N, CA, C and O of each residue as an XYZ file, in Angstrom:
312
protein
N       0.900     -0.988     -0.049
C      -0.010     -0.256     -0.067
C       0.839      1.151      0.120
O       1.798      1.256      0.886
N       0.424      2.002     -0.548
C       1.111      3.357     -0.897
C       1.262      4.012      0.374
O       0.298      3.785      1.105
N       2.283      4.864      0.968
C       2.323      6.220      1.878
C       1.441      7.028      1.659
O       0.778      7.560      2.549
N       1.309      7.232      0.463
C       0.364      8.598      0.435
C      -1.284      7.665      0.390
O      -2.203      8.356      0.830
N      -1.595      6.608      0.042
C      -2.773      6.228      0.580
C      -2.907      6.136      2.263
O      -3.935      6.270      2.927
N      -1.970      5.951      2.587
C      -2.517      5.645      4.260
C      -2.253      7.022      4.757
O      -2.841      7.289      5.804
N      -1.470      8.002      4.227
C      -1.179      9.321      4.915
C      -2.443     10.072      4.889
O      -2.737     10.810      5.829
N      -3.416      9.886      3.585
C      -4.736     10.386      3.303
C      -5.617      9.661      3.888
O      -6.759     10.118      3.894
N      -5.405      8.497      4.467
C      -6.681      7.404      4.865
C      -6.973      8.111      6.328
O      -8.071      8.440      6.779
N      -5.281      8.291      7.124
C      -5.228      8.166      8.395
C      -5.699      9.792      8.751
O      -6.157      9.979      9.878
N      -5.616     10.727      8.006
C      -6.043     12.000      8.124
C      -7.813     11.852      7.940
O      -8.578     12.255      8.816
N      -8.264     11.234      6.709
C      -9.487     11.348      6.593
C     -10.398     10.573      7.657
O     -11.510     10.996      7.972
N      -9.887      9.510      8.138
C     -10.417      8.438      9.313
C     -10.301      9.037     10.409
O     -11.113      8.745     11.287
N      -9.174     10.138     10.713
C      -9.518     11.265     12.210
C     -10.592     12.044     12.008
O     -11.404     12.245     12.912
N     -10.708     12.553     10.831
C     -11.472     13.518     10.788
C     -13.071     12.890     10.854
O     -14.016     13.382     11.471
N     -13.066     11.751     10.089
C     -14.633     11.131     10.202
C     -14.668     10.791     11.783
O     -15.611     11.009     12.544
N     -13.750     10.359     12.017
C     -13.944      9.752     13.784
C     -14.427     10.927     14.889
O     -15.128     10.984     15.899
N     -13.653     11.782     14.104
C     -14.297     13.128     15.172
C     -15.764     13.234     14.721
O     -16.628     12.974     15.558
N     -16.030     13.497     13.810
C     -17.609     13.567     13.025
C     -18.456     12.963     13.822
O     -19.447     13.452     14.363
N     -17.866     11.409     13.915
C     -18.761     10.640     14.438
C     -18.906     11.128     16.057
O     -19.979     11.057     16.656
N     -18.079     11.464     16.460
C     -18.157     11.607     17.941
C     -18.972     12.691     18.227
O     -19.887     12.538     19.037
N     -18.759     13.924     17.613
C     -19.980     14.995     18.021
C     -21.147     14.971     17.571
O     -22.077     15.492     18.188
N     -21.343     14.176     16.065
C     -22.736     14.133     15.777
C     -23.450     12.832     16.008
O     -24.672     12.980     16.016
N     -22.929     11.270     16.251
C     -23.408     10.482     16.433
C     -23.801      9.512     14.515
O     -24.456      8.520     14.191
N     -22.979     10.510     13.777
C     -23.515     10.239     12.301
C     -22.361      8.652     11.972
O     -21.272      8.729     11.404
N     -22.859      7.617     12.394
C     -21.894      6.271     12.165
C     -21.971      6.306     10.465
O     -20.973      5.930      9.849
N     -22.867      6.646      9.908
C     -23.138      6.528      8.208
C     -21.954      6.789      7.625
O     -21.676      6.147      6.611
N     -20.923      7.869      8.182
C     -20.661      8.827      7.298
C     -19.382      7.830      7.003
O     -18.539      7.945      6.113
N     -19.465      7.084      7.753
C     -17.798      5.918      7.787
C     -18.143      5.244      6.430
O     -17.437      5.440      5.441
N     -19.191      4.482      6.403
C     -19.671      3.935      5.141
C     -19.842      4.369      3.639
O     -19.847      3.664      2.631
N     -19.984      5.770      3.781
C     -20.267      6.655      3.020
C     -18.948      6.892      2.539
O     -18.617      6.373      1.473
N     -18.146      7.607      3.177
C     -16.784      7.709      2.742
C     -15.837      6.586      2.141
O     -15.019      6.714      1.231
N     -16.245      5.123      3.095
C     -15.326      4.385      2.545
C     -15.993      3.873      0.722
O     -15.296      3.265     -0.091
N     -17.418      4.312      0.473
C     -17.626      3.684     -0.662
C     -17.690      4.747     -1.849
O     -17.754      4.429     -3.037
N     -17.663      6.131     -1.333
C     -17.022      7.180     -2.236
C     -15.457      6.663     -2.779
O     -15.048      6.637     -3.940
N     -14.852      6.326     -1.715
C     -13.156      5.811     -1.929
C     -13.436      4.648     -2.643
O     -12.600      4.494     -3.534
N     -14.203      3.845     -2.613
C     -13.655      2.580     -3.644
C     -14.106      2.680     -4.895
O     -13.700      1.836     -5.694
N     -14.924      3.590     -5.299
C     -15.469      4.171     -6.446
C     -14.582      4.340     -7.142
O     -14.487      3.773     -8.231
N     -13.549      5.323     -6.589
C     -12.654      5.515     -7.514
C     -10.832      4.727     -6.948
O      -9.873      4.778     -7.718
N     -10.753      4.199     -5.795
C      -9.254      3.944     -5.491
C      -9.814      2.574     -4.421
O     -10.567      2.755     -3.464
N      -9.371      1.494     -4.750
C      -9.574      0.223     -3.798
C      -8.371      0.612     -2.755
O      -8.453      0.540     -1.529
N      -7.513      0.935     -3.331
C      -6.123      0.908     -2.112
C      -6.568      1.870     -1.072
O      -6.563      1.498      0.101
N      -7.020      3.285     -1.438
C      -7.341      4.262     -0.306
C      -8.676      3.730      0.528
O      -8.805      3.853      1.746
N      -9.583      3.154     -0.307
C     -10.806      2.409      0.438
C     -10.437      1.590      1.465
O     -10.977      1.762      2.558
N      -9.312      0.406      1.270
C      -8.824     -0.407      2.217
C      -7.898      0.397      3.357
O      -8.119      0.153      4.543
N      -7.063      1.169      3.060
C      -6.253      2.187      3.625
C      -7.062      3.120      4.985
O      -6.680      3.334      6.136
N      -8.419      3.561      4.191
C      -9.447      4.084      5.189
C      -9.665      3.054      6.131
O      -9.148      3.125      7.246
N     -10.503      1.939      5.739
C     -11.105      1.069      6.939
C     -10.469      0.537      7.689
O     -10.986      0.100      8.717
N      -9.081      0.386      7.425
C      -8.158     -0.148      8.287
C      -7.925      0.969      9.432
O      -7.844      0.586     10.599
N      -7.821      2.269      9.139
C      -7.057      3.241      9.873
C      -8.330      3.441     10.666
O      -8.079      3.496     11.870
N      -9.779      3.585     10.345
C     -10.683      3.571     11.006
C     -10.963      2.851     12.689
O     -11.333      3.152     13.824
N     -10.432      1.599     11.773
C     -10.539      0.490     12.765
C      -9.379      0.868     14.122
O      -9.530      1.143     15.313
N      -8.235      0.714     13.240
C      -7.332      1.073     14.343
C      -7.015      2.312     15.014
O      -6.616      2.299     16.178
N      -7.116      3.033     14.575
C      -7.858      4.601     15.588
C      -9.044      4.390     16.522
O      -9.153      5.081     17.534
N      -9.837      3.555     16.241
C     -11.245      3.382     17.090
C     -10.386      2.248     18.167
O     -10.528      2.091     19.379
N      -9.857      1.851     17.615
C      -9.305      0.587     18.849
C      -8.286      1.415     19.957
O      -8.304      1.546     21.181
N      -7.656      1.756     19.187
C      -6.834      3.104     20.336
C      -7.319      3.934     21.044
O      -7.021      4.140     22.220
N      -8.495      4.761     20.094
C      -9.350      5.313     21.375
C      -9.899      4.641     22.230
O      -9.625      4.936     23.393
N     -10.686      3.712     22.031
C     -10.923      3.057     23.252
C     -10.289      2.477     23.819
O     -10.691      2.416     24.981
N      -9.013      1.700     23.572
C      -7.604      1.349     24.591
C      -7.154      2.862     25.488
O      -6.960      2.741     26.697
N      -7.031      4.006     24.956
C      -6.601      5.264     25.950
C      -7.881      5.573     26.868
O      -7.720      6.023     28.002
N      -9.061      5.338     26.385
C     -10.143      5.176     27.572
C     -10.404      4.380     28.315
O     -11.130      4.540     29.296
N      -9.936      3.518     28.032
C     -10.385      2.257     29.104
C      -9.070      2.317     30.023
O      -9.194      2.084     31.225
N      -7.765      2.637     29.458
C      -6.204      2.498     30.216
C      -6.942      3.805     31.286
O      -7.152      3.510     32.463
N      -7.327      5.332     30.740
C      -7.805      6.322     31.200
C      -8.686      6.260     32.652
O      -8.468      6.880     33.692
N      -9.718      5.325     32.354
C     -10.309      4.817     33.510
C      -9.959      4.212     34.664
O     -10.259      4.444     35.835
N      -8.984      3.051     33.925
C      -8.298      1.794     35.030
C      -7.476      3.088     35.861
O      -7.531      3.239     37.082
N      -6.741      3.936     34.951
C      -6.037      4.496     36.507
C      -6.509      5.203     37.152
O      -6.143      5.096     38.322
N      -7.494      6.252     36.882
C      -8.477      6.794     37.694
C      -9.047      6.090     38.562
O      -8.996      6.715     39.621
N      -9.670      4.930     38.720
C     -10.146      3.929     39.331
C      -8.935      3.114     40.861
O      -9.161      2.719     42.004
N      -7.915      3.201     40.136
C      -6.713      2.779     40.734
C      -6.032      3.643     41.800
O      -5.549      3.375     42.900
N      -6.186      5.000     40.954
C      -5.130      5.792     41.593
C      -5.752      6.038     43.261
O      -4.975      6.187     44.204
N      -6.868      6.046     43.382
C      -7.799      6.591     44.519
C      -6.510      7.722     45.223
O      -6.336      7.368     46.390
N      -5.902      8.521     44.989
C      -5.400      9.465     45.420
C      -3.890      8.698     46.200
O      -3.197      9.220     47.073
N      -3.719      7.535     45.655
C      -2.071      6.774     46.665
C      -1.279      7.250     45.806
O      -1.489      7.012     44.617
N      -0.463      7.835     46.104
C       0.430      8.434     45.213
C       1.721      7.273     45.036
O       2.310      7.165     43.960
N       2.063      6.445     46.217
C       3.080      5.291     46.292
C       2.997      4.117     44.963
O       3.896      3.365     44.585
N       1.304      4.288     44.308
C       1.441      3.627     43.402
C       0.302      2.744     43.524
O       0.113      1.860     42.688
């Protein structure tokens, strides 16, 4: 996969995820993927992968933040 496709896909995926988080418009991911696939299967695949990876990272970061908060309990010693 080309670096250009990955870079563009990462940027568009990040913007799309922000849009979904603000609006709840989950359909935008499918609409964008379909539109990309009409012109470039490479970009479409990179976008879908990037959405999955970025969403997984967001979920992991949120889970970690919750766990840290739950276990911190003001205990500075760890």
